[in-house]
Legacy VTK file of the C-alpha trace (Angstrom):
# vtk DataFile Version 3.0
C-alpha trace
ASCII
DATASET POLYDATA
POINTS 174 float
-23.872 26.809 17.877
-24.780 24.255 19.934
-26.063 23.080 15.908
-22.324 22.068 15.068
-21.894 19.380 18.126
-25.252 17.136 18.518
-25.632 14.025 16.881
-28.349 14.036 14.223
-26.814 10.585 13.035
-26.815 7.732 15.994
-22.711 7.513 16.983
-22.948 3.955 16.390
-24.285 4.351 13.147
-21.405 6.266 12.438
-19.096 3.802 13.793
-20.665 0.721 11.969
-20.614 2.654 8.475
-16.901 3.535 8.982
-16.166 0.067 9.948
-17.767 -0.792 6.952
-15.908 1.466 4.633
-12.597 1.225 6.737
-12.434 -2.708 6.145
-14.277 -2.428 2.132
-11.002 0.557 1.329
-9.015 -1.919 3.048
-9.552 -5.614 1.554
-9.382 -3.217 -1.514
-5.822 -1.571 -1.502
-4.475 -4.823 0.024
-5.205 -6.447 -3.230
-5.013 -4.304 -5.681
-2.397 -1.597 -5.266
0.434 -3.558 -3.768
2.503 -0.157 -2.530
3.238 2.405 -0.365
0.936 5.431 -0.602
5.239 6.500 -1.049
5.639 4.898 -3.811
2.616 4.876 -6.220
2.207 7.299 -9.149
0.304 9.409 -10.292
-3.089 7.696 -11.322
-2.612 5.598 -8.044
-2.570 8.565 -5.735
-5.894 9.962 -8.290
-7.210 6.348 -7.225
-7.360 7.059 -3.865
-8.503 10.620 -3.856
-11.663 9.302 -6.429
-11.931 6.101 -3.820
-12.250 8.570 -0.990
-14.577 11.094 -2.485
-16.983 7.872 -3.461
-16.920 6.743 -0.561
-17.110 9.600 1.476
-21.589 9.624 1.473
-21.392 5.468 2.365
-19.438 6.341 5.015
-21.080 9.053 6.934
-24.695 9.312 6.142
-26.040 12.286 6.511
-23.970 13.548 9.018
-24.068 17.804 9.624
-22.819 18.262 12.331
-18.816 18.014 13.344
-19.637 16.021 16.555
-20.446 13.346 13.589
-17.577 14.029 11.904
-15.604 13.549 14.836
-16.355 9.844 15.068
-16.391 9.099 12.218
-12.522 9.794 12.194
-11.534 8.530 14.993
-13.447 5.525 13.907
-10.845 5.503 10.461
-7.971 6.025 13.026
-8.966 3.566 15.217
-9.229 0.942 13.289
-5.989 2.317 11.828
-4.101 2.599 14.664
-5.121 -1.027 16.160
-3.617 -3.094 12.450
-0.784 -1.407 12.803
-0.288 -1.964 16.240
-1.731 -5.842 15.611
0.290 -5.828 12.466
3.313 -5.242 15.275
2.479 -7.705 17.685
0.992 -10.582 16.140
2.662 -12.726 12.799
-0.301 -14.514 11.180
-1.877 -10.472 11.007
1.405 -9.616 9.244
0.860 -12.459 6.661
-2.968 -10.742 5.755
-2.445 -7.503 5.845
1.657 -6.641 3.696
2.214 -8.271 0.562
4.817 -10.832 0.456
8.083 -10.222 -1.336
7.019 -10.892 -5.009
10.080 -12.334 -6.403
11.485 -10.546 -9.984
14.837 -12.520 -10.541
15.716 -15.972 -9.262
19.462 -17.403 -10.350
19.781 -14.740 -13.531
15.883 -15.411 -14.979
13.689 -13.170 -15.484
10.311 -13.668 -13.432
8.228 -12.275 -16.573
4.689 -13.161 -15.008
5.757 -11.436 -11.245
7.211 -8.468 -13.666
4.052 -8.870 -15.443
1.699 -8.780 -12.153
3.221 -5.488 -10.990
3.230 -3.956 -14.919
7.282 -3.664 -14.126
8.660 -3.636 -17.907
11.703 -5.288 -18.315
13.272 -1.402 -19.189
12.151 -0.861 -15.557
13.909 -4.086 -13.668
17.195 -3.688 -15.412
17.248 0.253 -14.202
16.800 -1.002 -10.591
19.429 -3.518 -10.760
22.101 -1.118 -12.540
20.297 1.672 -9.282
21.848 -1.357 -6.841
25.396 -1.337 -8.980
24.552 -4.502 -10.577
24.677 -4.236 -14.707
24.110 -8.010 -15.815
21.673 -10.696 -14.565
23.746 -13.503 -14.945
25.475 -11.696 -11.304
21.803 -11.464 -9.755
21.689 -14.449 -7.530
17.823 -13.006 -6.741
15.730 -9.963 -6.777
13.039 -8.765 -5.268
10.281 -6.417 -4.475
10.013 -5.799 -1.084
6.259 -5.030 0.312
6.656 -1.562 0.902
7.126 -0.974 -2.904
11.531 -0.797 -2.194
13.296 -2.783 -5.064
16.493 -5.693 -3.448
18.924 -7.384 -4.600
20.964 -10.595 -4.042
23.875 -11.305 -5.846
26.158 -14.044 -6.883
28.878 -13.095 -4.148
26.591 -12.721 -1.894
26.333 -9.011 -1.578
22.925 -7.370 -0.552
22.244 -4.295 -2.027
20.123 -1.227 0.402
16.330 -1.416 -1.043
15.887 1.353 -3.547
12.386 2.868 -3.181
10.180 3.444 -6.670
10.231 7.280 -5.463
13.764 7.477 -5.155
14.266 5.978 -9.251
11.488 7.516 -11.271
11.766 4.676 -13.753
9.495 2.714 -11.779
6.613 5.394 -11.046
2.831 5.488 -12.257
LINES 1 175
174 0 1 2 3 4 5 6 7 8 9 10 11 12 13 14 15 16 17 18 19 20 21 22 23 24 25 26 27 28 29 30 31 32 33 34 35 36 37 38 39 40 41 42 43 44 45 46 47 48 49 50 51 52 53 54 55 56 57 58 59 60 61 62 63 64 65 66 67 68 69 70 71 72 73 74 75 76 77 78 79 80 81 82 83 84 85 86 87 88 89 90 91 92 93 94 95 96 97 98 99 100 101 102 103 104 105 106 107 108 109 110 111 112 113 114 115 116 117 118 119 120 121 122 123 124 125 126 127 128 129 130 131 132 133 134 135 136 137 138 139 140 141 142 143 144 145 146 147 148 149 150 151 152 153 154 155 156 157 158 159 160 161 162 163 164 165 166 167 168 169 170 171 172 173
């Protein structure tokens, strides 16, 4: 029973491994996946699960006890909390940690390059516009994909629609 709470791997090594993998994965997801977990498709969730499984050994080495697992989990939770705190507190960290809104439509003209960047089709965009109460591109002054994957639309009349999540709108899932 005592062997569950002893250390076979140095807690400092677990802390360093956890830190390195947290930041490697954070940077990879920050620049690969734009949308939050609540708005990703099945393929994205599968990718996260597979990466978690593949990175587990790199983080943990050969840990075998509850104490070692607790140190690793606390390291990951600590970095997550610290990043959330720093994002709230410092604008520079927020700009680094969260992607800026992505312009999809400007003055009624679709920004096709930005659609391609997010693998959105014109049908996806038009569906989002309709769900925002816009039936014609000419009515749109600007439409954005926000950092959390929601869409916001500003019409020529200055009316701004409530951002909608891809989870609420099946046209953008996947």
